[in-house]
N, C-alpha and C positions, 0 to 999 in steps of 0.2 A: 426570516425570524430577526428584526434591526438590535439597535446596541443594547435598547432597554429592556427587551427583552431576553436578554443574554442576561443582563443585570439581575434581573427578577428569578433568576436563577441560581441564585445566592453561591456559586460558581467563584474563585478566584478571576478580579478582571481578564489580568493573561497568564495563561499555563503555558510555565514554561519546563521544558520533561525531554524524556527519549524514551524510546520505543525498540518492541521486539516483535515475534513468531512467532504461534507455539512450536512449528515445526523447527524451527532454528535453533531454539537453545532450550527446549528443554530438558530434551531426551527423553531419561524414561518410556521408550517405545513400544515395551510390550509389557511396563508396568501396572499390580495395580488395577488391572479388568480395562484396562486400553483396549479397543480392536484394532485394527489393522486400517492403518492410514496408505494413500494414494501413491507418498511419497515416499514407504515405508515399503512396500513393493518395487516399486519402482529403483529405492536402491538398494534390495537385495538383487534386483533379479535383471537388470537391465544392462545391456553395453553401451546403451546411449548415457546412461551415467560415464563420462567422459573422466571425468577426474577420479574418479573411484573410492570417495567418500562421501557419507553418510550424515545423518540425525540421531542416528541409537542413542547417543551418548552429548552432544555437542558440546555447551557450557552447563548441563548439568543441572540448570536452573529447575526441574522441579524438586531436587536436592535442597538446593542450595539461594530458596528465590526470596529466604530473608536477609541473609549479607546482598545480593545483587538489589533488592527494595531500600539498606538501612545505607548502600552506596551513593544509589540516586538519591534519596534526602535528604545525604550529607553534603552532597555538592550542591544545592539549596532548589533544586530541582522540585515543582508542586507538584508532578503526575507523574502517570507514568503509563503509556498504549501500550495493551497487550493482547494480544489474539487468545480465544481457545480453541480445541480444538475438538472437533464434532467427534469423531472418531472415542476422546474419551469422554464423553458425554452420552453418548450411543453408542456402542459400538461394532454395532450394525449401521449407523444411521438412521436409522426411525427403528421404533419397539422401545425394547425395556431402558431402564437409565440407569447409571453406571453411578452409583453413589457415590462409590471410593471418589472418581472425577469429581464429581458434585464437591464433594469433601474439596479435595487439589485446589481447586480453586475460590472457594468458601478462606481458606486459607490466608490466598493471594489475595484476596481483596479484603479483609482485614488487613491483613501485614499494611497495606497502603496507607487504609485508612489512620491505624493507629499510626502511622509517621507521618499525616501528614497529606498524603499525595492522594490525588483524584486519580480515579482507578478510571480509564480510557477505553473502555471490552468494544475489539471486533470479535464480530461471529464466526464471519470467514478469511480466512489469510493463504490461501491456494491451497489449504490439506482436504480433499474429499475422503472422507470416507471408502476405502476398497468394495466394502460390499455392495454401495453406492457408485462407484466408479463399472462395476460387473454388470449392472443394469442400462447404463449406459452415458450415467451423471450426469454432465451439463447440457448433455444433446437430447435426454429424454427432459417431456414436459413435466413429466410425474415432479422434477426436480425440487421447481419451485417449495411444492407443499410437504414435502418434506425439508427443506429446507424454515421454514417459517411454523415448524412442527417442535422440531429444536430451536429454534428462536424461543419460540415461548414458552419453552425449560429454561432457558437461561433469564429472560426476562421475569418469571417468577422465584428461579431460585436466589439467585443475586441481584434485582432488580432495587431492590431496598439501599443498596448501597452504591452500586452503582447509577450514574447519573448523566455518562455519556460513552454512548452507544454509536458503533459504525455494521452498519448491516457485511458491508462485503469490503473487500480490501483491492482494488484496482482492478476493476472486473474487465476494462479492455484489457491493461498489460498482460494478465493471468489471460483469456484467451489470445491471446497474440504469443503468447509464449510457446502455450498448448496446442493452436492450430495453424501456425502460421511458421513461427521460427523452431517446430517440434523441438524445443530445450529442458520441456515441462510437460510431464507424463499424460496422457498417453500419447505424446510425441508425433503428434501429424505434422505435416510440411506443405502451407500451400493451398492449404483448406481453406479457403476464402468463405467458401457457406457454411462450417463449422463455426469457423471466427465468427461469424455475425447470427450465429443462433446462441451460438452461448453467451454473448452482448444480452441478448434478449431474455433469456432464461434466466442470467445473473441478474438485472436490474427486473425482472418479473419477481422475482423470487425477493427482494430486497424489498419491492412497494408492497408486496403482502407480508413482507414481517415490521416495516414501517405501519402498516396501519391493525395488526394486532397489539403492535405496540402499545397506539392510541387506545386501541378497546379497549386493552387489559387495564387502561389510565396511569400508564407511564406519567411516571411525572420528572423526569429526563429532557436530554435531546439527542435525537435519532439521525446518520445521514449516511453516507456514502463516501469512500476514499476513495479519490481517482490520482492516478498519475499523468499531473496537470502537465499538457506538452504543451504547451503555447504552439500556436504555428504562427512563424513568422518566414515571409515569401524573398528568396535571391530575390533583388531588386532588378537586377538583368533577365528574370521571367518577363516573355515576349504574353502572360493572362494569369496574370498574379490574382483577378478576383476568380476566376476560374481554378486557380492551383489551390487557393485557399481558401474555397470552401469546399473542395477536394477533400485536402491537408484535414481541414477540420472536423470533417462530420467522419473520416479514417478514425482519431485521434481523440476526439473526442464527446460526441456533440451524442454517441448513443448513452454515451454514461450521464453529462450534465443535464440536456434534457429531460429524462426519465427528471431523475433527484433534483433537479431544481423549478420545475414546469409542469411536472406529472404528465407529461404525456410524450409517444416518442417523433423522433424529428419530422419536418414536414417534408426533406427534400427526400426520406429516405428511399422511398418507392424508386423516386428516380436515381438516386443512387446503385440501389442496387438493381436495377435494372442494368445499368452500366457495368455494373462489377459481375454480371451474369448470376445472380442469386434471389435462391426462392427462400422465403423465409417461412416459415413455419409457426406460424399466430395460433395464442389460445382464444377462442372467443371471452367478448369482454372484456378483454385483457383494456379495452381504454380509461371503464371505471376502476381498474386495479391499480393503473398506474395515477391516474389522478387524484388517490386516496392514498399512492403513498409517495408523496412530495419529503423529502427530508426536512430535519431544521436546520440544516448546515449542508457544507462538502470541504470534505478532508481533499488537501491536495496534496501529492508527494511529490515537491517539483526540484527535480534534479539538473534536466534538458528542454530540449526545446527540438520543435520536428521544424527540421530548417527545410526550405519547399521550392521544389522549382516545377517549370514544367513535364511533363510527359514527354519519353523523347519516341517513342516507339517499341519499347522493350518490352521483355513478359517480364508478369508481374515475376519479381525477388525480395530477397529481403535476405539481411544478414547480422549476424553480433556474435561478440570475440566474447568466447568463457573459456579462453585459454590465457589471455591475460598476454604479460609480459613474453611470450612464447610464442602470440603472433602478432600478424600485422594487420589483421580485422579492422574494420571501422564497425561501427551500427551505421545501416543505413538500410531503402525499401525503394524497390520499384513498383507502385500500385497502377497496375494496366485498367484502365487508359486516365485514371484522374491525377497521377501528380507523379516526383519522385523525388527523395531528397538529392541534396546536393552538400560539395565540402565544402567548411567555409577555411580559407589559406587563414585565416588570421584570428583563430580561437584556436588554444591550447585543447588537447584531448587525453584523460587518464591511459593507465598503462592499459584499458578494456572498450578501446575507441570510444570514451563516451566526454562530448563536450565538455569542456570546464568553463563556463559564462555564467558569473554569478549574477549579470541586470536579468536574466530571465525570470527573478523571482516574481521581481514588482513587474512586468509583463504581462506573468500569469494573470495575476492578481489583478489588476488592472483590465486584463480582458474578460475576468469574470466580474467584477466592480460592474463594467461601461453593458456590458450583454445580457448577465443575469440579475439584474435589478440587486444588487450589491448586497447578497447573501453573507448569514455569519458564516466563517472561511478562518476553518483550522490549518495551519502548516502540518500534516502529523507525521510527515516523512522531508527530511533535506537532508544529506550526508557527507561523505565525499569518503569512496574506498581507497586505499590504497597497499604496497606490501609494507613491510615494518618491520625492524629491528630493535627491542632495546636492549639502553648503555650496561655497564657491568652489574649496577641496581635493577636492572628490572623494569628499569622506566623508558618509556615511549614519548620521544620529545615530538611529535605531529606537525611541524609548525607548519605543513604546507595545508593540515584540514586545519588549522584553527587558521587561516588566512583567511582561504575560500570558505569556510563558514558563516564567518565576521562578517566577510560581505555580500553574501547573501540575508543574514541579517540587517544588515544597514539596509538593504535593497525590501525587504518586508517591511521594516519599520518606515523607511519613505511612504511606502503604500497606506500603509496604516494612518501617516499625515496627514495623508490624501483624502482621509477620508472610508477608504474601506474597512470592512466592519470582520475584521483580522484580529483574532483574540489569545493562538495559542500558537505553538511550536514545538514540534519536536524533533530532534537531532535522532538521526541511523546513527546508528542504534545505540540502547543501553549501555554495549559490548560486546565486546565480540565474537561472532556467532558463525552456525553456518549460513553460508553465503548461496544455497540453491545451486543449483548448479555448477558456479565457482568452485564450492567448495568452500576450507578455510581458510586460504591465503591472502586470496581479498577481505581487508579487514576495514572494518566501521564504527570501532565501537570507541567510545569514550573510556570505555577500560577493558585491559588489557590481558586475556584470558591466555595464560602459559599451557595451551595442550601436552606438553610436552613435563611438565609438571604440575599433579593432579589441578587440572585445574585454576592454580594461585588466580587471584582476582588483582590486577595490579593497577590504580586509577592513571588516567595516561594526562599529559600536557595542556591538555585540549577538557579533560574534568573539571580540571585549576582555573584553566581559562573561561570553560563553561561556566561553573558555578561564581568569578564573579563578574562575569558578562551579566547574568542574570541580576547580581545583586545590587551593579551598576545602575541594572533598567528599575530595580527597586524601589531602591533612592530615589533616583530621578520623578516617578510617581508621589512619592510619601509629600 
């Protein structure tokens, strides 16, 4: 979709907002007919819930959504990105619709509309219904149809007011955490076969839903949200082209090519052979992918994939879910393709992730140059930190302001150079459950006082973001 196509949607020229996900903020995990979700089961039963916290209550968005959306709108934001919990709509993943769940999301969407906030709705954000997980989840080829049937219910019930849809949030990173890192349920480690099969089924499901949306006459836009890890090769690498090709396939191509070009990557069979993986494909998938090209790509931009030559070790991956109590860094060895390396000149946060705002520009321009400059939204960009409020309960998150400010500058530089970027969402709207990291890792523009009736207190970054938005809006007038 080009700039004129976007203008015809009658949405704001630029969407300034923030984002959450259902399990991370809603709470009410077993209220009003909601079915059991995969994360409910994991957090209540598994020793691999290493920080011993769950999302049963979280920040209780389920009961306090009006307050949160009002705060968002008061902060100048004209859009809110949130996800629908599949198990709140279909408690068993398929079958009978839970009307109370539908009513809740209708209330949320109506509240957005009343406050002049564009709802940007993600259909799946890591939270598979437990009943479907028991049937093999995303390793079961039938899951694509299950997802499409669920998506059609959402299009039918909410599509009159929702004009921006995302099918799947981060199919690559979700697959990676589930099957390689093993820190998301069902916690498989270094399972390359399942990692690739997950991505294939997730993108098949996305393509089916995109096709269904158009067949149903949807008059908005629909796409995929990808963790935009642009590949940059260590200048000392001996085989930089090989390194880039392998790392880009692993980090990006299984998602970007189906979403933006309607097919699987041409190098897929070659790479799968090198990885010793047999991918089980559904007959007729070429047509499904061809008919499921997205209207846009959402990019969740945090860091890059900094890669060099594979040095002969076995495949291994690493992440830090313990924060400041651990010295682990993010990294991986993907035999025999490449491995990541550490740039000593780039700072890292307490969870071992690079802090390098300039990758916003390189991520966007990589998409522009190689995928014909599609419509782009920056659907997540944030900075996680430990935080303490002052005596009045206010968090002075100067580091977040500095880092996000630089990210935005690089985004606007890309836009000025012709990138078709029309939206930016801070992760996150408020402090929430940061998956396996728990609640100490905070991203929100609004502080949630988890020890004091979940009181909401805007951080200094909330005011900064309000002023930033107003500044850009004034420039465009």
